[in-house]
N, CA, C and O atoms as a Tripos MOL2 file, in Angstrom:
@<TRIPOS>MOLECULE
protein
  264   263    66     0     0
PROTEIN
NO_CHARGES

@<TRIPOS>ATOM
      1 N          78.1920   39.6360  -64.0980 N.3       1 MET1
      2 CA         78.7900   39.9260  -62.9100 C.3       1 MET1
      3 C          78.4600   38.2380  -62.0940 C.2       1 MET1
      4 O          77.8460   37.2240  -62.4250 O.2       1 MET1
      5 N          79.4200   38.7680  -60.6540 N.am      2 ASP2
      6 CA         79.2870   37.5580  -60.1930 C.3       2 ASP2
      7 C          78.2720   37.7710  -59.3600 C.2       2 ASP2
      8 O          78.2880   38.7780  -58.6520 O.2       2 ASP2
      9 N          77.1160   36.7750  -59.2940 N.am      3 GLY3
     10 CA         75.7950   36.5220  -58.2260 C.3       3 GLY3
     11 C          76.1130   36.1100  -57.0420 C.2       3 GLY3
     12 O          75.2670   35.2710  -56.7290 O.2       3 GLY3
     13 N          76.9830   36.2600  -56.0880 N.am      4 THR4
     14 CA         77.6100   35.6860  -55.1730 C.3       4 THR4
     15 C          77.6780   36.1880  -54.0050 C.2       4 THR4
     16 O          77.4880   35.7290  -52.8790 O.2       4 THR4
     17 N          78.1890   37.9260  -54.7010 N.am      5 LYS5
     18 CA         78.5680   38.6720  -54.0940 C.3       5 LYS5
     19 C          77.0920   39.8020  -53.1860 C.2       5 LYS5
     20 O          76.4000   40.3840  -54.0220 O.2       5 LYS5
     21 N          76.8480   39.9570  -52.3120 N.am      6 ARG6
     22 CA         75.0850   41.1200  -52.3150 C.3       6 ARG6
     23 C          75.8050   42.5490  -52.7610 C.2       6 ARG6
     24 O          74.8830   43.3570  -52.6480 O.2       6 ARG6
     25 N          76.4310   42.9360  -53.0000 N.am      7 SER7
     26 CA         77.2170   44.1990  -53.8130 C.3       7 SER7
     27 C          76.6890   44.4840  -54.8770 C.2       7 SER7
     28 O          75.9920   45.4760  -55.0910 O.2       7 SER7
     29 N          77.0720   43.3610  -55.8730 N.am      8 ASN8
     30 CA         76.3700   43.3980  -57.1720 C.3       8 ASN8
     31 C          75.2830   42.9970  -57.2070 C.2       8 ASN8
     32 O          75.3560   42.1030  -58.0500 O.2       8 ASN8
     33 N          73.9410   43.0510  -56.7470 N.am      9 ILE9
     34 CA         73.0830   43.1220  -57.1050 C.3       9 ILE9
     35 C          71.8850   44.1280  -56.3460 C.2       9 ILE9
     36 O          71.7310   44.0830  -55.1260 O.2       9 ILE9
     37 N          71.1760   44.9120  -57.1100 N.am     10 LYS10
     38 CA         70.5290   45.6250  -56.9900 C.3      10 LYS10
     39 C          69.1930   45.4740  -57.4730 C.2      10 LYS10
     40 O          68.9100   44.8010  -58.4650 O.2      10 LYS10
     41 N          68.2130   46.2230  -56.6330 N.am     11 ILE11
     42 CA         66.5940   46.6220  -56.8100 C.3      11 ILE11
     43 C          66.5010   46.9950  -58.1340 C.2      11 ILE11
     44 O          67.0210   48.0590  -58.4710 O.2      11 ILE11
     45 N          65.7220   46.0550  -59.2440 N.am     12 GLY12
     46 CA         65.3370   46.3180  -60.2220 C.3      12 GLY12
     47 C          66.4460   45.7110  -61.5550 C.2      12 GLY12
     48 O          66.1030   45.6740  -62.7360 O.2      12 GLY12
     49 N          67.7390   45.2940  -61.0590 N.am     13 ASP13
     50 CA         69.0820   44.5230  -62.2980 C.3      13 ASP13
     51 C          68.2580   43.1030  -62.8190 C.2      13 ASP13
     52 O          67.6640   42.3580  -62.0400 O.2      13 ASP13
     53 N          68.3180   42.9680  -63.7590 N.am     14 LEU14
     54 CA         68.3840   41.8190  -64.5930 C.3      14 LEU14
     55 C          68.7100   40.7770  -64.4460 C.2      14 LEU14
     56 O          69.9050   40.6860  -64.7280 O.2      14 LEU14
     57 N          68.0260   39.2790  -63.9440 N.am     15 VAL15
     58 CA         69.2290   38.4900  -63.4360 C.3      15 VAL15
     59 C          68.8650   36.7650  -63.8910 C.2      15 VAL15
     60 O          67.7240   36.3630  -64.1190 O.2      15 VAL15
     61 N          69.6550   36.2250  -63.9300 N.am     16 ASP16
     62 CA         69.3160   34.6920  -63.7870 C.3      16 ASP16
     63 C          69.4640   34.3200  -62.3870 C.2      16 ASP16
     64 O          70.1950   34.6780  -61.4630 O.2      16 ASP16
     65 N          68.4070   33.3780  -62.5640 N.am     17 ILE17
     66 CA         68.2830   32.1630  -60.9340 C.3      17 ILE17
     67 C          68.2880   31.3160  -60.9650 C.2      17 ILE17
     68 O          68.9660   30.9300  -61.9170 O.2      17 ILE17
     69 N          67.7480   30.3220  -60.2460 N.am     18 VAL18
     70 CA         67.9860   29.1470  -60.0110 C.3      18 VAL18
     71 C          66.6960   29.0780  -58.9010 C.2      18 VAL18
     72 O          66.6430   29.4000  -57.7140 O.2      18 VAL18
     73 N          65.9200   28.6450  -59.6080 N.am     19 THR19
     74 CA         64.3960   28.4840  -58.1220 C.3      19 THR19
     75 C          65.0530   26.6110  -57.3370 C.2      19 THR19
     76 O          65.8220   25.8280  -57.8950 O.2      19 THR19
     77 N          64.4640   26.4690  -56.1290 N.am     20 LYS20
     78 CA         64.9000   25.6550  -55.0200 C.3      20 LYS20
     79 C          64.7950   24.2490  -55.9210 C.2      20 LYS20
     80 O          65.6220   23.3490  -55.7760 O.2      20 LYS20
     81 N          63.5950   24.1570  -56.9410 N.am     21 ALA21
     82 CA         63.0700   23.2100  -57.6960 C.3      21 ALA21
     83 C          63.6380   22.7750  -58.8540 C.2      21 ALA21
     84 O          63.3080   21.6810  -59.3120 O.2      21 ALA21
     85 N          64.6580   23.6480  -59.5430 N.am     22 ASP22
     86 CA         65.1070   23.4780  -60.9410 C.3      22 ASP22
     87 C          66.3880   23.2540  -61.0130 C.2      22 ASP22
     88 O          67.0500   23.0480  -62.0300 O.2      22 ASP22
     89 N          67.0610   23.3310  -58.8990 N.am     23 GLN23
     90 CA         68.7120   23.3120  -58.5070 C.3      23 GLN23
     91 C          68.4380   21.7400  -59.0820 C.2      23 GLN23
     92 O          67.7900   22.2690  -59.9850 O.2      23 GLN23
     93 N          68.3730   20.8210  -59.2780 N.am     24 ARG24
     94 CA         68.9900   19.7590  -59.1930 C.3      24 ARG24
     95 C          69.1170   19.6800  -61.4340 C.2      24 ARG24
     96 O          70.0490   19.0300  -61.9070 O.2      24 ARG24
     97 N          68.3530   20.2160  -62.1710 N.am     25 SER25
     98 CA         67.9980   20.2360  -63.4140 C.3      25 SER25
     99 C          68.9510   21.1890  -64.0500 C.2      25 SER25
    100 O          69.5380   21.0240  -65.1190 O.2      25 SER25
    101 N          69.0520   22.6310  -62.9120 N.am     26 GLY26
    102 CA         70.2750   23.9110  -63.4990 C.3      26 GLY26
    103 C          69.5960   24.7680  -64.4900 C.2      26 GLY26
    104 O          70.2540   25.5690  -65.1550 O.2      26 GLY26
    105 N          67.8600   24.6040  -64.6790 N.am     27 VAL27
    106 CA         66.6860   25.4950  -65.4930 C.3      27 VAL27
    107 C          67.2770   27.3720  -64.8810 C.2      27 VAL27
    108 O          66.8890   27.9460  -63.8640 O.2      27 VAL27
    109 N          67.6090   27.5460  -65.2290 N.am     28 LEU28
    110 CA         67.8040   29.5130  -65.0800 C.3      28 LEU28
    111 C          66.2490   29.7710  -65.2230 C.2      28 LEU28
    112 O          65.5470   28.9750  -65.8470 O.2      28 LEU28
    113 N          65.6810   31.0210  -64.5690 N.am     29 THR29
    114 CA         64.5300   32.0520  -64.6320 C.3      29 THR29
    115 C          65.4370   33.0910  -64.9950 C.2      29 THR29
    116 O          66.6110   33.0490  -64.6270 O.2      29 THR29
    117 N          64.9810   34.0200  -65.6910 N.am     30 THR30
    118 CA         65.6290   35.6940  -65.7710 C.3      30 THR30
    119 C          64.3120   36.2650  -65.5870 C.2      30 THR30
    120 O          63.2040   35.8940  -65.9720 O.2      30 THR30
    121 N          64.7520   37.3840  -64.8160 N.am     31 GLY31
    122 CA         63.5160   38.4720  -64.1940 C.3      31 GLY31
    123 C          64.8170   39.2980  -63.5100 C.2      31 GLY31
    124 O          66.0090   39.0840  -63.2900 O.2      31 GLY31
    125 N          63.3890   40.8650  -63.2270 N.am     32 TYR32
    126 CA         63.8200   41.5660  -62.5410 C.3      32 TYR32
    127 C          64.1070   41.4100  -60.8750 C.2      32 TYR32
    128 O          63.5170   40.6080  -60.1510 O.2      32 TYR32
    129 N          64.8630   42.1020  -60.5610 N.am     33 VAL33
    130 CA         64.6750   42.2490  -58.6370 C.3      33 VAL33
    131 C          64.1480   42.7220  -58.2340 C.2      33 VAL33
    132 O          64.1070   43.9060  -58.5670 O.2      33 VAL33
    133 N          63.1340   42.1770  -56.9940 N.am     34 ALA34
    134 CA         62.1340   43.0230  -56.4320 C.3      34 ALA34
    135 C          62.4830   43.0550  -54.9430 C.2      34 ALA34
    136 O          61.9970   43.9110  -54.2040 O.2      34 ALA34
    137 N          63.2330   42.2210  -54.5560 N.am     35 ARG35
    138 CA         63.7830   42.0870  -53.4280 C.3      35 ARG35
    139 C          64.6910   40.8410  -53.1670 C.2      35 ARG35
    140 O          64.6150   39.6590  -53.5040 O.2      35 ARG35
    141 N          65.9900   41.9140  -52.0940 N.am     36 VAL36
    142 CA         67.5040   41.2550  -52.2300 C.3      36 VAL36
    143 C          66.4940   40.4640  -50.8080 C.2      36 VAL36
    144 O          65.6700   41.0290  -50.0870 O.2      36 VAL36
    145 N          67.0500   38.6480  -50.7730 N.am     37 LEU37
    146 CA         66.8540   38.1250  -48.9790 C.3      37 LEU37
    147 C          67.7930   37.7950  -48.4790 C.2      37 LEU37
    148 O          67.5790   37.6520  -47.2750 O.2      37 LEU37
    149 N          69.1850   37.4910  -48.8530 N.am     38 THR38
    150 CA         70.2090   37.3680  -48.6610 C.3      38 THR38
    151 C          70.3680   38.2600  -47.4140 C.2      38 THR38
    152 O          69.5120   39.1110  -47.6520 O.2      38 THR38
    153 N          70.8790   38.5770  -46.3270 N.am     39 LYS39
    154 CA         71.2070   39.6220  -45.6990 C.3      39 LYS39
    155 C          72.7600   39.3220  -45.5770 C.2      39 LYS39
    156 O          73.1920   40.4290  -45.2550 O.2      39 LYS39
    157 N          73.8860   38.4370  -45.6510 N.am     40 SER40
    158 CA         75.1650   38.5460  -45.3110 C.3      40 SER40
    159 C          75.3380   38.9000  -46.9910 C.2      40 SER40
    160 O          74.7250   38.6920  -48.0380 O.2      40 SER40
    161 N          76.4760   39.5130  -46.5660 N.am     41 SER41
    162 CA         77.7660   40.4510  -47.7870 C.3      41 SER41
    163 C          78.0130   39.4560  -49.1450 C.2      41 SER41
    164 O          78.1360   39.8450  -50.3060 O.2      41 SER41
    165 N          78.0530   37.7620  -48.5460 N.am     42 ASN42
    166 CA         78.3650   37.0220  -49.8140 C.3      42 ASN42
    167 C          78.0690   35.6380  -49.5490 C.2      42 ASN42
    168 O          78.4090   35.2550  -48.4300 O.2      42 ASN42
    169 N          77.4150   34.6370  -50.4450 N.am     43 HIS43
    170 CA         76.8790   33.5110  -50.2500 C.3      43 HIS43
    171 C          77.8840   32.4770  -51.2000 C.2      43 HIS43
    172 O          78.1720   32.9160  -52.3130 O.2      43 HIS43
    173 N          78.2390   31.6020  -50.9500 N.am     44 PRO44
    174 CA         78.6480   30.8160  -51.8220 C.3      44 PRO44
    175 C          78.0400   30.4310  -53.1160 C.2      44 PRO44
    176 O          78.5890   30.7280  -54.1770 O.2      44 PRO44
    177 N          76.8130   29.7140  -53.0580 N.am     45 HIS45
    178 CA         75.4190   29.3910  -53.8280 C.3      45 HIS45
    179 C          74.5670   30.2910  -54.3040 C.2      45 HIS45
    180 O          73.6220   30.0060  -55.0390 O.2      45 HIS45
    181 N          75.0050   32.0260  -53.7030 N.am     46 GLY46
    182 CA         74.4250   32.5420  -55.3770 C.3      46 GLY46
    183 C          73.5060   33.0630  -54.0490 C.2      46 GLY46
    184 O          72.9820   32.3310  -53.2100 O.2      46 GLY46
    185 N          73.4600   34.7740  -54.1170 N.am     47 ILE47
    186 CA         72.5970   35.8170  -53.3130 C.3      47 ILE47
    187 C          70.9480   35.7000  -53.0370 C.2      47 ILE47
    188 O          70.3870   36.7870  -53.1820 O.2      47 ILE47
    189 N          70.4200   35.0420  -52.8160 N.am     48 LYS48
    190 CA         69.1680   34.8350  -52.9370 C.3      48 LYS48
    191 C          68.1320   35.8410  -53.2090 C.2      48 LYS48
    192 O          68.2350   36.6990  -52.3330 O.2      48 LYS48
    193 N          67.1180   36.1480  -54.0760 N.am     49 VAL49
    194 CA         66.1920   37.1210  -54.3840 C.3      49 VAL49
    195 C          65.1710   37.1270  -54.3420 C.2      49 VAL49
    196 O          64.7900   36.1300  -53.7290 O.2      49 VAL49
    197 N          64.0080   38.0110  -54.8170 N.am     50 ARG50
    198 CA         62.5490   37.8750  -55.5850 C.3      50 ARG50
    199 C          62.1490   38.3170  -56.5030 C.2      50 ARG50
    200 O          61.9570   39.4580  -56.9210 O.2      50 ARG50
    201 N          62.0470   37.6010  -56.7580 N.am     51 LEU51
    202 CA         62.2920   38.6070  -58.6530 C.3      51 LEU51
    203 C          60.2740   39.1630  -58.5670 C.2      51 LEU51
    204 O          59.3080   38.6220  -58.0290 O.2      51 LEU51
    205 N          60.4070   40.3250  -59.3100 N.am     52 GLU52
    206 CA         59.1110   40.4490  -59.7680 C.3      52 GLU52
    207 C          58.0420   40.0790  -59.7780 C.2      52 GLU52
    208 O          57.2030   40.8200  -59.2660 O.2      52 GLU52
    209 N          57.6400   38.8940  -60.3100 N.am     53 THR53
    210 CA         57.1560   37.7640  -60.9590 C.3      53 THR53
    211 C          56.7410   37.0830  -59.7550 C.2      53 THR53
    212 O          55.7630   36.3440  -59.8680 O.2      53 THR53
    213 N          57.4020   37.2080  -58.3950 N.am     54 GLY54
    214 CA         57.4450   36.0600  -57.5560 C.3      54 GLY54
    215 C          57.9590   35.5090  -56.6450 C.2      54 GLY54
    216 O          57.8660   35.2750  -55.4400 O.2      54 GLY54
    217 N          58.9650   35.2370  -58.1690 N.am     55 GLU55
    218 CA         59.7860   33.4620  -57.9220 C.3      55 GLU55
    219 C          60.7640   34.4660  -57.2370 C.2      55 GLU55
    220 O          61.0140   35.6710  -57.2830 O.2      55 GLU55
    221 N          61.4050   32.7730  -56.2390 N.am     56 VAL56
    222 CA         62.2640   33.0190  -55.8290 C.3      56 VAL56
    223 C          63.7060   32.3690  -55.7730 C.2      56 VAL56
    224 O          63.7060   31.1400  -55.8300 O.2      56 VAL56
    225 N          64.5050   32.7770  -55.7060 N.am     57 GLY57
    226 CA         65.6330   32.1430  -55.9780 C.3      57 GLY57
    227 C          67.1600   32.2900  -56.0060 C.2      57 GLY57
    228 O          67.3800   33.4930  -55.8570 O.2      57 GLY57
    229 N          68.2490   31.6610  -56.1220 N.am     58 ARG58
    230 CA         69.6100   31.8750  -55.7850 C.3      58 ARG58
    231 C          69.8450   32.9410  -56.9250 C.2      58 ARG58
    232 O          69.1220   32.7280  -57.8980 O.2      58 ARG58
    233 N          70.7710   34.1600  -57.0610 N.am     59 VAL59
    234 CA         71.1780   34.6130  -58.5190 C.3      59 VAL59
    235 C          72.4680   33.9930  -59.1060 C.2      59 VAL59
    236 O          73.4320   33.9790  -58.3410 O.2      59 VAL59
    237 N          72.6580   33.4070  -60.5190 N.am     60 LYS60
    238 CA         73.9570   32.6350  -60.9410 C.3      60 LYS60
    239 C          74.4010   33.4840  -61.5720 C.2      60 LYS60
    240 O          75.6260   33.5360  -61.6790 O.2      60 LYS60
    241 N          73.1550   34.9620  -62.5540 N.am     61 ALA61
    242 CA         74.5190   35.3920  -63.0110 C.3      61 ALA61
    243 C          73.2390   36.9790  -62.5550 C.2      61 ALA61
    244 O          72.0620   37.0440  -62.2010 O.2      61 ALA61
    245 N          74.3240   37.9840  -62.8290 N.am     62 VAL62
    246 CA         73.8490   39.5050  -63.0870 C.3      62 VAL62
    247 C          73.5410   39.7660  -64.3010 C.2      62 VAL62
    248 O          74.6910   40.1380  -64.5380 O.2      62 VAL62
    249 N          72.8510   39.9530  -65.6170 N.am     63 ARG63
    250 CA         73.2950   40.4550  -66.7380 C.3      63 ARG63
    251 C          73.0820   41.8600  -66.5730 C.2      63 ARG63
    252 O          72.4140   42.5170  -65.7750 O.2      63 ARG63
    253 N          73.9920   42.2150  -67.7560 N.am     64 ALA64
    254 CA         74.4020   43.9510  -68.0220 C.3      64 ALA64
    255 C          73.1000   44.6490  -68.6120 C.2      64 ALA64
    256 O          72.3880   44.1700  -69.4940 O.2      64 ALA64
    257 N          72.9540   45.6220  -68.0980 N.am     65 ALA65
    258 CA         71.7370   46.8870  -68.2970 C.3      65 ALA65
    259 C          71.6360   46.8460  -69.6690 C.2      65 ALA65
    260 O          72.3360   46.0000  -70.2260 O.2      65 ALA65
    261 N          71.0720   47.4140  -70.2210 N.am     66 ASP66
    262 CA         70.9920   47.6400  -71.7380 C.3      66 ASP66
    263 C          70.5420   49.0240  -71.4140 C.2      66 ASP66
    264 O          70.2790   49.8160  -72.3190 O.2      66 ASP66
@<TRIPOS>BOND
     1     1     2 1
     2     2     3 1
     3     3     4 2
     4     3     5 am
     5     5     6 1
     6     6     7 1
     7     7     8 2
     8     7     9 am
     9     9    10 1
    10    10    11 1
    11    11    12 2
    12    11    13 am
    13    13    14 1
    14    14    15 1
    15    15    16 2
    16    15    17 am
    17    17    18 1
    18    18    19 1
    19    19    20 2
    20    19    21 am
    21    21    22 1
    22    22    23 1
    23    23    24 2
    24    23    25 am
    25    25    26 1
    26    26    27 1
    27    27    28 2
    28    27    29 am
    29    29    30 1
    30    30    31 1
    31    31    32 2
    32    31    33 am
    33    33    34 1
    34    34    35 1
    35    35    36 2
    36    35    37 am
    37    37    38 1
    38    38    39 1
    39    39    40 2
    40    39    41 am
    41    41    42 1
    42    42    43 1
    43    43    44 2
    44    43    45 am
    45    45    46 1
    46    46    47 1
    47    47    48 2
    48    47    49 am
    49    49    50 1
    50    50    51 1
    51    51    52 2
    52    51    53 am
    53    53    54 1
    54    54    55 1
    55    55    56 2
    56    55    57 am
    57    57    58 1
    58    58    59 1
    59    59    60 2
    60    59    61 am
    61    61    62 1
    62    62    63 1
    63    63    64 2
    64    63    65 am
    65    65    66 1
    66    66    67 1
    67    67    68 2
    68    67    69 am
    69    69    70 1
    70    70    71 1
    71    71    72 2
    72    71    73 am
    73    73    74 1
    74    74    75 1
    75    75    76 2
    76    75    77 am
    77    77    78 1
    78    78    79 1
    79    79    80 2
    80    79    81 am
    81    81    82 1
    82    82    83 1
    83    83    84 2
    84    83    85 am
    85    85    86 1
    86    86    87 1
    87    87    88 2
    88    87    89 am
    89    89    90 1
    90    90    91 1
    91    91    92 2
    92    91    93 am
    93    93    94 1
    94    94    95 1
    95    95    96 2
    96    95    97 am
    97    97    98 1
    98    98    99 1
    99    99   100 2
   100    99   101 am
   101   101   102 1
   102   102   103 1
   103   103   104 2
   104   103   105 am
   105   105   106 1
   106   106   107 1
   107   107   108 2
   108   107   109 am
   109   109   110 1
   110   110   111 1
   111   111   112 2
   112   111   113 am
   113   113   114 1
   114   114   115 1
   115   115   116 2
   116   115   117 am
   117   117   118 1
   118   118   119 1
   119   119   120 2
   120   119   121 am
   121   121   122 1
   122   122   123 1
   123   123   124 2
   124   123   125 am
   125   125   126 1
   126   126   127 1
   127   127   128 2
   128   127   129 am
   129   129   130 1
   130   130   131 1
   131   131   132 2
   132   131   133 am
   133   133   134 1
   134   134   135 1
   135   135   136 2
   136   135   137 am
   137   137   138 1
   138   138   139 1
   139   139   140 2
   140   139   141 am
   141   141   142 1
   142   142   143 1
   143   143   144 2
   144   143   145 am
   145   145   146 1
   146   146   147 1
   147   147   148 2
   148   147   149 am
   149   149   150 1
   150   150   151 1
   151   151   152 2
   152   151   153 am
   153   153   154 1
   154   154   155 1
   155   155   156 2
   156   155   157 am
   157   157   158 1
   158   158   159 1
   159   159   160 2
   160   159   161 am
   161   161   162 1
   162   162   163 1
   163   163   164 2
   164   163   165 am
   165   165   166 1
   166   166   167 1
   167   167   168 2
   168   167   169 am
   169   169   170 1
   170   170   171 1
   171   171   172 2
   172   171   173 am
   173   173   174 1
   174   174   175 1
   175   175   176 2
   176   175   177 am
   177   177   178 1
   178   178   179 1
   179   179   180 2
   180   179   181 am
   181   181   182 1
   182   182   183 1
   183   183   184 2
   184   183   185 am
   185   185   186 1
   186   186   187 1
   187   187   188 2
   188   187   189 am
   189   189   190 1
   190   190   191 1
   191   191   192 2
   192   191   193 am
   193   193   194 1
   194   194   195 1
   195   195   196 2
   196   195   197 am
   197   197   198 1
   198   198   199 1
   199   199   200 2
   200   199   201 am
   201   201   202 1
   202   202   203 1
   203   203   204 2
   204   203   205 am
   205   205   206 1
   206   206   207 1
   207   207   208 2
   208   207   209 am
   209   209   210 1
   210   210   211 1
   211   211   212 2
   212   211   213 am
   213   213   214 1
   214   214   215 1
   215   215   216 2
   216   215   217 am
   217   217   218 1
   218   218   219 1
   219   219   220 2
   220   219   221 am
   221   221   222 1
   222   222   223 1
   223   223   224 2
   224   223   225 am
   225   225   226 1
   226   226   227 1
   227   227   228 2
   228   227   229 am
   229   229   230 1
   230   230   231 1
   231   231   232 2
   232   231   233 am
   233   233   234 1
   234   234   235 1
   235   235   236 2
   236   235   237 am
   237   237   238 1
   238   238   239 1
   239   239   240 2
   240   239   241 am
   241   241   242 1
   242   242   243 1
   243   243   244 2
   244   243   245 am
   245   245   246 1
   246   246   247 1
   247   247   248 2
   248   247   249 am
   249   249   250 1
   250   250   251 1
   251   251   252 2
   252   251   253 am
   253   253   254 1
   254   254   255 1
   255   255   256 2
   256   255   257 am
   257   257   258 1
   258   258   259 1
   259   259   260 2
   260   259   261 am
   261   261   262 1
   262   262   263 1
   263   263   264 2
@<TRIPOS>SUBSTRUCTURE
     1 MET1         2 RESIDUE 1 A MET
     2 ASP2         6 RESIDUE 1 A ASP
     3 GLY3        10 RESIDUE 1 A GLY
     4 THR4        14 RESIDUE 1 A THR
     5 LYS5        18 RESIDUE 1 A LYS
     6 ARG6        22 RESIDUE 1 A ARG
     7 SER7        26 RESIDUE 1 A SER
     8 ASN8        30 RESIDUE 1 A ASN
     9 ILE9        34 RESIDUE 1 A ILE
    10 LYS10       38 RESIDUE 1 A LYS
    11 ILE11       42 RESIDUE 1 A ILE
    12 GLY12       46 RESIDUE 1 A GLY
    13 ASP13       50 RESIDUE 1 A ASP
    14 LEU14       54 RESIDUE 1 A LEU
    15 VAL15       58 RESIDUE 1 A VAL
    16 ASP16       62 RESIDUE 1 A ASP
    17 ILE17       66 RESIDUE 1 A ILE
    18 VAL18       70 RESIDUE 1 A VAL
    19 THR19       74 RESIDUE 1 A THR
    20 LYS20       78 RESIDUE 1 A LYS
    21 ALA21       82 RESIDUE 1 A ALA
    22 ASP22       86 RESIDUE 1 A ASP
    23 GLN23       90 RESIDUE 1 A GLN
    24 ARG24       94 RESIDUE 1 A ARG
    25 SER25       98 RESIDUE 1 A SER
    26 GLY26      102 RESIDUE 1 A GLY
    27 VAL27      106 RESIDUE 1 A VAL
    28 LEU28      110 RESIDUE 1 A LEU
    29 THR29      114 RESIDUE 1 A THR
    30 THR30      118 RESIDUE 1 A THR
    31 GLY31      122 RESIDUE 1 A GLY
    32 TYR32      126 RESIDUE 1 A TYR
    33 VAL33      130 RESIDUE 1 A VAL
    34 ALA34      134 RESIDUE 1 A ALA
    35 ARG35      138 RESIDUE 1 A ARG
    36 VAL36      142 RESIDUE 1 A VAL
    37 LEU37      146 RESIDUE 1 A LEU
    38 THR38      150 RESIDUE 1 A THR
    39 LYS39      154 RESIDUE 1 A LYS
    40 SER40      158 RESIDUE 1 A SER
    41 SER41      162 RESIDUE 1 A SER
    42 ASN42      166 RESIDUE 1 A ASN
    43 HIS43      170 RESIDUE 1 A HIS
    44 PRO44      174 RESIDUE 1 A PRO
    45 HIS45      178 RESIDUE 1 A HIS
    46 GLY46      182 RESIDUE 1 A GLY
    47 ILE47      186 RESIDUE 1 A ILE
    48 LYS48      190 RESIDUE 1 A LYS
    49 VAL49      194 RESIDUE 1 A VAL
    50 ARG50      198 RESIDUE 1 A ARG
    51 LEU51      202 RESIDUE 1 A LEU
    52 GLU52      206 RESIDUE 1 A GLU
    53 THR53      210 RESIDUE 1 A THR
    54 GLY54      214 RESIDUE 1 A GLY
    55 GLU55      218 RESIDUE 1 A GLU
    56 VAL56      222 RESIDUE 1 A VAL
    57 GLY57      226 RESIDUE 1 A GLY
    58 ARG58      230 RESIDUE 1 A ARG
    59 VAL59      234 RESIDUE 1 A VAL
    60 LYS60      238 RESIDUE 1 A LYS
    61 ALA61      242 RESIDUE 1 A ALA
    62 VAL62      246 RESIDUE 1 A VAL
    63 ARG63      250 RESIDUE 1 A ARG
    64 ALA64      254 RESIDUE 1 A ALA
    65 ALA65      258 RESIDUE 1 A ALA
    66 ASP66      262 RESIDUE 1 A ASP
């Protein structure tokens, strides 16, 4: 699913994010959403979230729940 729409992202979802430090390399980090940080309904670079591990980044993909 698309990570640019806030409505696609819920707490507990498994997502792929890119952290600020990894923006240039494009390395993705996978984890579960603990908090949605972006207030607007959409963002062209991805909705900013905090993972349960504490990492913050923009969602590039929402993975399907098993």
